[in-house]
C-alpha positions in Angstrom: 0.0 0.0 0.0 1.5 3.4 -0.9 2.8 5.3 2.2 1.3 8.7 1.6 0.3 11.1 4.4 -1.8 10.0 7.3 -4.7 12.3 6.5 -4.8 11.3 2.8 -4.7 7.6 3.8 -7.6 8.0 6.2 -9.6 9.9 3.6 -9.0 7.3 0.9 -9.9 4.5 3.2 -13.2 6.2 4.1 -14.0 6.7 0.4 -13.4 3.1 -0.5 -15.6 1.9 2.3 -18.3 4.3 1.2 -18.0 3.2 -2.5 -18.2 -0.4 -1.5 -21.4 0.2 0.5 -23.0 2.0 -2.3 -22.0 -0.7 -4.8 -23.6 -3.3 -2.5 -26.8 -1.3 -2.1 -27.3 0.0 -5.6 -25.2 -2.2 -7.9 -23.2 0.8 -9.2 -19.9 2.2 -7.9 -20.0 5.8 -6.7 -17.8 7.9 -9.0 -17.7 11.0 -6.8 -17.8 11.1 -3.0 -17.3 13.9 -0.4 -17.2 14.1 3.4 -17.2 17.1 5.8 -16.7 17.1 9.6 -16.8 20.0 12.1 -15.9 19.7 15.8 -15.8 22.1 18.8 -14.7 21.4 22.4 -13.7 22.9 25.7 -10.7 21.5 27.6 -7.7 22.1 29.9 -4.0 21.6 29.4 -1.3 21.5 32.0 2.1 22.8 31.0 1.1 24.3 27.7 4.8 25.0 26.8 5.9 21.4 27.5 8.7 23.0 29.6 10.9 21.8 32.5 11.2 25.4 33.8 8.2 27.6 32.8 4.8 26.3 33.7 1.7 27.8 32.0 -1.6 26.0 32.6 -4.8 27.0 30.8 -8.3 26.1 29.8 -8.9 26.2 26.0 -11.5 26.1 23.3 -10.6 23.8 20.3 -12.2 23.8 16.8 -11.3 21.4 14.0 -12.6 20.6 10.5 -11.8 18.2 7.8 -13.2 17.8 4.3 -12.5 15.4 1.4 -13.4 15.2 -2.2 -12.7 11.9 -4.1 -13.2 10.4 -7.5 -12.8 6.7 -8.4 -13.0 5.8 -12.1 -14.1 2.5 -13.6 -10.4 1.9 -14.5 -9.4 2.1 -10.8 -7.7 5.4 -11.3 -8.6 7.9 -8.6 -8.1 11.4 -7.4 -8.4 12.7 -3.9 -8.3 16.1 -2.2 -8.2 16.3 1.6 -8.1 19.3 4.1 -7.7 19.2 7.9 -7.4 22.1 10.2 -7.2 22.5 14.0 -7.3 25.7 16.1 -6.7 25.9 19.9 -7.4 29.2 21.8 -5.9 29.3 25.3 -7.6 31.4 28.0 -4.5 31.9 30.2 -1.3 31.1 28.4 0.3 34.5 27.5 3.4 32.9 25.8 1.3 30.9 23.3 -2.2 32.3 23.2 -3.1 29.9 20.4 -1.9 26.9 18.4 -2.9 26.1 14.8 -2.3 23.3 12.3 -3.5 23.0 8.7 -2.9 20.2 6.2 -3.9 20.1 2.5 -3.3 16.9 0.5 -3.9 16.0 -3.1 -3.2 12.6 -4.6 -3.8 10.9 -7.9 -3.1 7.4 -9.0 -3.7 5.2 -12.1 -3.1 1.6 -12.9 -0.2 0.6 -15.3 -1.2 -2.7 -16.8 -2.5 -5.4 -14.6 0.4 -5.6 -12.2 1.3 -2.1 -11.1 0.1 1.4 -10.2 1.7 4.8 -10.2 0.7 7.9 -8.4 1.7 11.3 -7.0 0.9 12.8 -3.6 1.4 16.6 -2.8 1.1 17.9 0.7 1.2 21.4 2.3 1.4 21.9 6.1 1.1 25.0 8.1 2.1 25.0 11.8 1.8 27.6 14.6 2.5 25.1 17.4 4.8 24.2 20.3 7.5 22.2 18.6 10.2 19.9 20.1 13.4 21.2 18.6 15.7 19.1 20.9 15.7 16.1 18.5 17.7 17.6 15.7 18.8 21.0 17.1 21.2 22.1 19.7 18.3 23.5 21.7 17.1 21.3 24.6 13.6 22.8 24.9 10.3 23.3 23.1 9.6 26.3 20.9 6.5 28.1 19.6 7.2 27.9 15.8 5.5 29.3 12.7 6.3 27.1 9.7 5.3 25.9 6.3 6.2 22.8 4.4 5.5 21.6 0.8 6.3 18.1 -0.3 5.8 16.0 -3.4 6.0 12.2 -3.4 5.7 10.1 -6.6 5.4 6.3 -6.1 5.2 3.1 -8.0 3.5 -0.1 -6.6 3.9 -3.6 -8.0 1.2 -6.2 -7.3 3.5 -9.2 -7.0 0.6 -11.5 -6.3 -2.9 -11.2 -4.8 -1.3 -11.2 -1.4 2.0 -9.3 -1.9 2.7 -5.7 -2.8 6.0 -3.7 -3.2 6.1 0.1 -3.3 9.0 2.3 -4.3 8.6 6.1 -3.7 10.8 9.2 -3.7 10.0 12.5 -2.2 11.3 16.1 -1.9 10.3 18.5 0.9 10.9 22.2 1.5 10.5 23.4 5.2 10.4 27.1 5.9 10.3 28.6 9.4 9.4 32.3 10.0 11.7 32.5 13.0 14.2 30.8 15.4 14.9 27.6 13.3 16.8 27.2 10.1 15.0 26.3 6.9 16.0 23.1 5.1 15.4 21.0 2.0 15.3 17.2 2.1 14.8 14.3 -0.2 14.3 10.6 0.5 13.8 7.3 -1.2 11.8 4.5 0.4 10.8 0.9 -0.4 8.1 -1.1 1.3 7.0 -4.7 1.1 3.5 -5.6 2.3 1.7 -9.0 2.8 -2.1 -8.9 2.7 -4.0 -11.5 4.6 -7.3 -12.3 6.3 -10.0 -9.6 6.2 -7.9 -6.9 4.5 -5.2 -7.1 7.2 -1.6 -6.3 6.3 1.9 -6.7 7.6 4.9 -5.1 6.1 8.5 -3.9 6.3 10.2 -0.9 4.9 13.4 1.1 4.5 13.9 4.8 4.0 17.1 6.7 3.0 16.9 10.5 3.6 19.2 13.5 3.1 18.5 16.9 4.8 20.3 20.1 3.7 20.1 23.1 6.0 20.2 26.6 4.5 22.6 28.3 7.0 23.3 25.9 9.9 27.0 25.2 10.4 28.8 22.0 11.3 30.1 21.9 14.8 33.1 20.4 16.6 32.6 17.7 19.2 31.9 20.2 21.9 29.1 21.9 19.8 31.0 25.0 18.7 30.2 26.1 15.2 32.8 25.6 12.4 32.9 28.6 10.0 32.4 28.2 6.3 30.7 24.8 6.6 27.2 23.5 5.7 25.3 21.0 7.9 23.8 18.0 6.2 21.9 15.1 7.9 21.8 11.5 6.6 19.1 9.2 7.9 18.5 5.5 7.6 15.2 4.2 8.9 14.0 0.6 9.1 10.3 0.0 10.0 7.7 -2.7 10.4 3.9 -2.2 10.3 1.1 -4.5 11.2 -2.6 -3.7 10.8 -5.1 -6.4 11.9 -8.9 -6.6 12.0 -9.9 -8.9 14.8 -13.5 -9.7 13.8 -15.5 -10.4 10.6 -17.3 -7.0 10.8 -14.0 -5.2 11.3 -15.2 -3.4 14.4 -12.0 -4.2 16.2 -8.7 -3.0 14.6 -5.2 -2.7 15.9 -2.2 -1.0 14.3 1.4 -1.6 15.4 4.5 0.1 14.2 8.1 -0.4 15.2 11.0 1.6 13.6 14.7 2.2 14.2 16.5 5.3 12.7 20.1 6.3 12.5 20.9 10.0 12.1 24.4 11.1 11.1 25.7 14.6 10.3 28.5 15.4 7.9 30.8 16.9 10.5 32.1 15.9 13.8 29.1 13.7 14.7 27.9 16.1 17.4 24.3 15.6 16.1 24.6 11.8 15.6 21.9 9.8 17.4 20.0 6.5 17.2 16.2 6.4 17.7 13.7 3.6 18.3 10.0 4.3 18.1 7.0 2.1 19.0 3.3 2.9 18.4 0.3 0.8 19.2 -3.3 1.9 18.2 -6.5 0.0 19.1 -9.9 1.1 17.8 -13.3 -0.3 18.4 -16.2 1.1 16.3 -19.8 -0.3 16.0 -21.1 2.7 14.1 -22.8 4.1 17.2 -19.9 4.0 19.8 -16.2 4.4 19.0 -13.2 4.1 21.2 -9.7 4.9 20.0 -6.5 4.7 22.1 -2.8 5.2 21.2 0.4 4.4 23.0 3.7 5.9 21.7 7.1 5.2 23.1 10.4 6.6 21.9 14.1 6.3 22.9 17.0 8.5 21.7 20.7 7.9 22.3 23.1 10.6 21.3 26.6 9.3 20.3 28.7 12.5 21.0 26.7 14.9 23.0 27.6 14.7 26.7 25.6 15.5 29.9 28.2 15.5 32.6 30.2 12.4 32.0 27.4 10.5 30.2 26.1 10.4 26.7 22.9 12.3 26.3 19.8 10.1 26.4 16.1 10.7 26.2 12.9 8.6 26.5 9.3 9.7 26.0 5.9 8.1 26.3 2.4 9.3 25.3 -1.0 7.8 25.9 -4.2 9.2 24.5 -7.9 8.0 24.5 -10.9 9.3 22.6 -14.5 8.1 23.1 -17.3 9.0 20.6 -21.1 8.6 20.7 -22.9 9.2 17.4 -26.5 10.4 17.6 -29.3 11.2 15.1 -27.8 11.1 11.5 -24.9 13.5 11.7 -24.2 14.3 15.4 -21.2 13.2 17.5 -20.5 13.7 21.2 -16.9 13.0 22.2 -14.4 13.2 25.0 -10.6 12.8 24.7 -7.5 13.1 26.8 -3.7 12.5 26.6 -0.7 12.4 29.0 2.9 12.8 27.9 6.1 12.0 29.8 9.6 13.0 28.8 12.6 11.6 30.7 16.3 12.5 30.1 19.7 12.8 31.8 19.5 16.4 30.7 17.1 18.3 33.1 16.2 20.8 30.4 14.9 17.9 28.3 12.4 16.7 30.9 8.7 17.7 31.1 5.2 16.4 31.8 2.0 17.5 30.2 -1.6 16.4 30.0 -4.8 17.6 28.4 -8.5 16.7 28.4 -11.4 18.1 26.4 -15.0 17.2 25.5 -17.3 18.5 22.8 -19.7 18.0 19.9 -19.3 17.5 16.2 -21.2 17.2 12.9 -20.3 14.7 10.2 -21.7 14.8 6.7 
């Protein structure tokens, strides 16, 4: 399955389910389909800045919206457009005041013969959010950033058999920050192999090779001091495994598991070199009236050169979130959600705790 953005993948999945239902009910496949959702909620977040030193706690009002427009032709070619936006207004967080995130995705694909498919995904992201810069920067804290990114990802999928698929894709991304952080350009090449089994369940492995070129950041020596007249470049190797499984015939129960390991190396002294392991587990139950979604995320970072005292810098984080929905009438949704995040490190500036909870109402069309 092509590894396009999360939002475009969710939208395409919803479209195919809708098309299948209409085909079953009417005997004809829906050529066009669209969806729209609007949500509003009140909530509270502790430690808005995700900081180890400055603590701002605030109630907030959150609004979000998503919309999709999709077309599936009789030749199995398709086009999809997807928008998602989220806005959080804090009542008592003077450093932040608000956070925003917008995503626009467009993707088209067409079959090539009977054994392959080619496509292109283009994504734009806007962020005015608290951002963790400590992973790749020499800043051991979170920042309020304003940024834009634009990416394009062509891909080619081979259907090796009814149960096996292989996908090769390449992407380029341009990231621009309005302040504080340096802009960069990156490109990557990825390959994935997926096994389809059971009731549309999948298991797969993948590898990604990535290069990131910073506009003005300099290489550093082993103590972190800048080296004049140099350019900083990151090279990343990431290996991943994914497993999506439906646990019952009606596909009410679904789990998604992802494990990945990544090596980041700079082109200088190795001051920014680190190894990272990520694990994510998602469990969802949905009977079309009630829905429960929970996620667990775990991450571990080991820096090979940076020192905290007489130890190499290390960092571990964990996040748990839960969302419960109750659908009513034809389009209404009541929901409640919460999350808790921990960050541990041998660098005190890296450590923080934060939690948030909110509840509200939505409309889905």
